[in-house]
C-alpha positions as CSV (number, residue, x, y, z in Angstrom):
1,M,65.3,34.5,39.6
2,A,63.7,33.5,35.9
3,V,60.0,33.6,35.4
4,P,59.4,30.2,33.8
5,G,57.5,30.7,30.3
6,T,58.9,34.1,30.0
7,A,58.0,34.0,26.1
8,T,54.7,32.9,26.6
9,F,53.8,36.0,29.0
10,E,55.3,38.1,26.8
11,R,52.8,36.9,24.3
12,L,50.0,36.8,26.7
13,F,50.4,40.3,27.9
14,R,50.8,41.8,24.1
15,E,47.5,39.6,23.3
16,I,45.2,40.7,26.1
17,A,46.4,44.6,26.4
18,S,49.0,45.2,23.4
19,L,51.8,45.2,26.4
20,D,55.3,44.9,26.3
21,V,56.9,43.2,29.2
22,D,60.8,42.3,30.0
23,K,61.9,39.4,32.8
24,S,61.7,42.4,35.6
25,D,58.2,42.8,34.6
26,L,57.8,39.1,34.6
27,K,58.9,38.9,38.3
28,R,56.8,41.8,39.1
29,Y,53.8,39.9,37.5
30,Q,54.8,36.7,39.0
31,D,54.7,38.3,42.6
32,F,51.7,40.0,42.2
33,V,50.1,36.7,41.1
34,R,50.9,34.5,44.6
35,D,50.1,37.6,46.6
36,K,46.3,38.2,44.7
37,V,45.9,34.5,44.7
38,A,46.9,34.4,48.4
39,D,44.8,37.1,49.3
40,L,42.1,35.3,47.6
41,L,42.6,32.0,49.7
42,V,43.0,33.9,53.1
43,I,39.0,35.5,52.6
44,G,38.0,32.3,51.7
45,E,39.6,30.6,54.4
46,A,37.8,33.5,57.0
47,H,34.2,32.3,55.0
48,A,35.2,28.5,55.5
49,K,35.5,29.3,59.8
50,A,32.7,31.5,59.8
51,D,31.0,28.6,58.0
52,Q,32.7,25.9,60.6
53,R,34.2,23.6,57.6
54,D,37.3,22.7,57.5
55,V,38.0,22.6,53.9
56,V,38.1,25.8,52.1
57,E,35.8,25.2,49.2
58,L,35.7,27.3,45.6
59,R,32.4,29.2,46.6
60,D,34.4,30.5,49.5
61,L,36.5,32.8,47.6
62,P,35.4,36.0,46.7
63,I,34.8,35.7,43.6
64,T,32.8,38.8,42.5
65,K,30.6,39.3,39.5
66,G,33.4,41.2,37.5
67,L,35.8,38.3,38.5
68,Q,33.5,35.6,37.0
69,E,33.2,37.6,33.7
70,T,37.1,38.2,33.8
71,I,37.5,34.0,34.0
72,H,35.4,33.3,31.2
73,D,36.8,36.2,29.1
74,F,40.3,34.5,30.2
75,R,38.9,31.2,28.8
76,E,38.6,33.3,25.0
77,V,42.3,33.8,25.1
78,S,44.2,32.1,22.7
79,L,47.3,31.3,25.3
80,A,45.0,30.8,28.2
81,A,45.7,26.8,28.3
82,D,49.2,27.7,27.8
83,T,49.4,29.9,30.3
84,V,47.0,27.9,33.1
85,R,50.1,25.1,32.9
86,L,52.7,27.5,33.5
87,L,50.6,29.0,36.7
88,R,50.4,25.3,38.1
89,D,54.0,26.4,39.0
90,I,54.1,29.4,39.4
91,V,50.6,29.7,41.9
92,T,51.5,29.2,45.5
93,V,49.1,27.8,48.5
94,P,50.1,30.6,51.9
95,Q,50.6,28.8,55.1
96,M,47.0,27.9,56.4
97,D,45.1,26.8,59.1
98,L,42.4,24.6,57.3
99,S,42.8,22.3,53.9
100,I,41.8,23.5,50.1
101,A,39.3,21.3,48.4
102,D,40.8,20.0,45.3
103,E,38.3,21.7,43.4
104,T,39.1,24.8,45.0
105,D,43.0,23.8,44.3
106,A,42.1,23.2,40.4
107,A,41.0,26.6,39.8
108,L,43.8,28.9,41.2
109,P,45.6,28.5,37.8
110,E,42.5,30.0,36.0
111,L,41.8,32.3,38.8
112,A,45.3,33.4,38.3
113,G,45.3,33.7,34.5
114,A,42.0,35.6,35.0
115,L,43.7,38.5,37.6
116,T,46.5,38.5,34.9
117,L,43.5,39.7,32.2
118,A,42.3,41.7,34.9
119,L,46.0,43.3,35.2
120,G,46.2,43.9,31.7
121,R,42.5,45.9,31.4
122,T,43.9,47.7,34.6
123,F,47.0,49.0,33.0
124,R,45.0,50.3,29.9
125,I,42.2,51.8,32.2
126,L,45.4,53.7,33.8
127,D,47.2,54.9,30.6
128,P,45.4,53.9,27.3
129,T,48.7,54.6,25.8
130,L,51.0,52.4,28.1
131,E,53.3,50.5,26.0
132,N,56.1,49.2,28.0
133,P,55.1,48.9,31.7
134,A,57.9,51.1,34.2
135,T,58.1,50.3,37.9
136,D,55.4,53.5,38.7
137,A,52.7,51.9,36.1
138,W,52.9,48.5,37.9
139,E,52.8,49.8,41.4
140,R,49.7,52.0,40.6
141,A,48.1,48.8,39.2
142,F,48.9,47.0,42.1
143,R,47.1,49.6,44.0
144,V,44.2,49.0,42.7
145,F,44.2,45.1,43.5
146,D,45.2,46.1,46.8
147,L,42.2,48.0,47.4
148,L,39.9,45.1,46.0
149,L,41.3,42.1,47.7
């Protein structure tokens, strides 16, 4: 399956982390974005249920201080607007018991963009000399996110 906006995502990873990614990397990236947004929504749903609400509000998502700062940093990326438009088609809401508030749904693409920036930074932390991430680099980065989300 082709990743929509391949050229934009390739430019984005070059800009945010000086990484060269190819189509197979972008498929991994697409899966990562869907999985991590779903993880955030699952936790958000649990928070909403604990508060006895039937709608998942943006405040229910586990947005940490670091992720909030990364959202702000992502807004400064030159390709942020183009990326958000593309991420609207990539980000999907998993089957949930509760409804998603419109504000929450609207925020998901930008949140996915911030996760993208955090992913690029994670590659750099794990291997500052990395230029073209191989499968093992993707797996290591994903394991870091699995610890946190």
